[in-house]
N, C-alpha and C positions, 0 to 999 in steps of 0.2 A: 516487479517487471526486471526479469533477467538484463543483465550486463548486454551491449550491442557489440560484437567483434569485428571490426574489418580484418579482413583476409588480402595478402597478397594477391589476389586474384581478381580482387574486388576493384583494385586503383589501377590496374593495368588496360589499356588503351592500344589498337593495333599501331597507332602513329609514333607512341611511346616505344612500343614493344621493336619497331622496325629501325628505330633507331639505335636501339640497345644493340642488337644482333648485329647490324653495320659497325657499330664500334668496337663492339667486343672481335667479332672475325678480324677486324683491320691492325688490333693489337697484340692476337692469340693467332692467327694462321700462319704457321711459316711459310706456307705459299704465295702469301700477299707480302710476307715482311719478306722473303727474298727476291719480290721483283718478277717472278716467273709471271704471276699470274694476277693482270690489272683490268681495271674497270675499262668500260667503253661506252660512250655515251650514244653512240650510233645505236650499241645494244639496247642500252637503257630504255629509250624511247621505243623501238618496238615489242621491248617485254611489256612496257605499259599500256601497249594499245594493245596487247591479248596476243600476238599473234604465237605461234609455235615454233618458226622456223624465221630467222634473221639474215636475210641477204645482205651480204655484202660485197660490192661490186668495188673493183680495185685496177688501178692499171700495170700492165706488164712493164720490165724495164724496157730501155731503148737496145737493142742489136745491131750487128751488121758493123762493118769497117769504114773508117775514116776513106776520103778521096783526094786524091792531089790535085790542089787548084791547077787552072790551066784556061790561060787568055781565048781559048777556043769552045770550050764545051763547060757546059752548065751541069752544078751540081743536081744529082740526081735526087728524092726523095722519098721516105721509106717513113710508115705510120706508127702511129702507137696504139696498142690493143688492149681491150678490157676484158678481163676477166671478174670471175662471181665466186666469193666464200658463202660458204653457208655452214650457219650455226644452230645448233637444235636447244630449244628452249625446255630446259626442266620444271615440270610442273609438280613437286612434290609436298608432302603433307606427314602430318604425326602428333596421335593423339596421347592424352595421358590421364590417367585414373588416382582419386587417392584417397579412401575410404577414411573418415574421421574417426572411425572408432582407431584409426593404425595410428593418429597422434595422440588420443586418449592416453593407447597402452604404450607408446615408446617415450610418450614426457617430451618430445621433441616437434620440430614442424616439418613433416616430410614434405608439404606440397612449398615451403619456402625453400629446400633444398631442391624439388625439382624443377624448380623455375629459376637457379643459378645454375642448373645444369643444361638447360636447352642452349646457349648459346655452343658448349664444348659438343652437345650432339651433333650439331648442324654441321660445324665445320668438319668434322669427322666424316659427314654424307657426303659434302663437298670432296673430300680428297677419294673416298671412293668412287665418285664420279671420273676424278682424272685415274687413278687407277685401271678403272673399265676403259676411260677412251684408250688410253696408253696400249693394253691388248686388243683393243680392234686395229690400232694402226699398224702393232711390229707382230699381226697373229702370221701365219702361213699365208702365203699371198698377200699380207698386205699392204695397204698405202705405201708406207713406210719401207718396204722389207724388198720391192721389186723394181727392175729397171731402173731409170736413172735417178731415182728416189730412193736407192738403197742407203737406208742410216741404220743399217743393224749389223752390227759386229759379230758375229757369231763366230764364238771358239769354243774346241773340247775341253781347253784348260782352265783354272781356274782364277781368281778376280786378283789381281794386283796394279802394280803403278804402270805396267809396261802398259798391259790391256787396254786401263780407263785412257791413257795419253794416246793409244790407237785407234780408239773410239770416235773422241774427241775431233782427230783427224777426219773424220767421213765428213766435216763441215770445211774444211779446207781453213782457207784464210777468212773464213766467217767464224770460227770455234771460238774465240776471244768473245762472243756473246753468252757462250755458256757459262751457267752460275748454280745452278742447282744438280746434285746428285739423289737421286730418288730409290732406296732399296730395299731390301725384305731385313729383318733384324738376323736373319742366319748369314747374311751378307756383311750388316755391321758388325756383329763379332767376331766375322773371321777376319776382318780389315783389323778390330781391337787386336786379336792375339799375333798380327804381323806389326803391332805398335803402327797404324798409318793413319787413325784418328786423331785428330788436334781437334783443341777447344778452343775457342774466341768468347769473352763474355759480350752478352748481348747490351746493349747500350740501355741504361737507366733502370738496370734490374742486375741481380744477381746469376741470372740462369747462365749457363755456360750454351751454345751453339757448336755441336758439331760440326767438322770440317774436315776434309779430305782434297789431299791435291787443293788447297784453294775455294774447293767447293763445298757450299751449305749442303749437308747432309739430311733428308728428312726420313725416317723409317717408316715403314708401312708393311705388315704383315699379307695385307689384301694381295702383294706379289707375290702367292703361291709359283713354286717350280713347276717344273712338267718334263717329268721322266731326269730328275735331277738337276736340271738344265735351271738357272735365274736369269729372268732380266732385269737387268739393274741401265736406270735410265740417268742422262744427260740431257738438263733444259737451258733453254735460253731465256735471258731475262726477257719478260714480254712475249713469250712465245704460246701463252695461254689469254684466252680473254675469259675474266670473270668477272660477271655483271649480274646483278637482280635489279629487280625492279617487281612493283606491285599495280598489275593490271586494277581497272577501278572497278572492276566487279570481283575482285575477287577478297576475301575477308582472308587473313596474315592470322590472326590472335580471336581466338571468341574462346567464352568459356562456360559451363552449364552445369545445373548441378542435377543429381537423382535424387531425389528426397526420400524415397521409398528405402533405398539401397544406402545413404548417406555417401553417397560420393562426389567429388568436386572434380568436373573434367576440365583440362584444359587441350585445346586444339592448335596448331602450328599450321599452315601454308606458304610456300615460298615459290618464286617464279625466278632461275636462274640460269646462266649457262655455265660450262667450263669450257670454252674452244677452243683446239690447236688452230691458229693461224696459217690459213695455207692448206689444211685438209679440209673440203666440205662435206658435210655429215648430209648423207644420201637419202636417207628415209629408206631404203629397201626391203628391212625385215619388220619398223616396228608397227608393232597390232593395234597400239592402245592411242591416246590422242599424243603422247610425247614419249621418248624413250625412255625404257627402265635400265638400269645398269647392263644387265647380260645385253641388250640392244646396242650401248655404247660400245660393247666389247667384240661386236659381231665386225668380220672382218669387212662384210661386204655394203657397209653402212657410209664405207670412208674413200675420198677419192683426194691425192694430191693434185692442188691446183697451182701454187707457187710454185718457183723457180727453187730448185733442190736445196740452195745454201741459205733460201730465206726462212727455212722452214727450223726453229730451233730445235730440234728433237732430234735424240739417238740414242741407242741403247746397246748396252754390251750383255752378248747372251754367254752365260759361264757358269763353272762347278764351282763347287765349294774348295776350298783347301783340303786335299787330303791328310785326314790323323794318321798319327804313325801311333 
């Protein structure tokens, strides 16, 4: 009788997989470690209920001037006004297949390697949602580029310390909340050439975290330039809600085998949000059940609802430093 062989996918359960994914992203995602993207219990409850949009009502701040007290006139009264923010829930999935002959021929364990890479894969997908969202917020006539909520510093010059400081000033006295700088790798290299990138050690590891003017740096080549112009973003702590949940009818992890082909297959599914607080998602051009990255990047799907200073997202549009 041949020996039995227990494979990695035989011992993985959806519950354990979910716990692993959450722990992995918490420990390895620069977005979470920076404090920019935070979990929200209200959103988690809505995701678990299976909704595609999360409605988040809020109370606007108080306005108006105080009044001088009088022994003959009563104080007048004003009211507090409610508003509503809306986040889109992303339902995403991905499957992989490993042929058993590949393991035989390679003498290694391709399925084991695949399983170890799933956490990193989903972190990258979340970051793509973030950069797509930023593109939607700061496109032409976008929610954060027009009117009172103009959070874009557009300059024809190259990036430098003065330009970044001018950009953070768009939030005025609320700028001290900004903590993260998101840029293309070419912009990162530009700043390295200017000797402006510094590194600090991450706690409990030897990893060096890049910083610029005290802001933690994230590099992402999804931030492609347009006509030679790059967008570099400054984000505030807690400016994005990043929450995942498991609707009762969703199978987050499953496996099967195509015996005739000798293929072991695994499938993962996720439900999560990556939402900029204060800019509601309007679903204007969403064709499917939930938005794609391209639809997250569509200007018409976003509308600013918070007071301008309470939206902790600003952008610098710039060129690279000319080479001589």
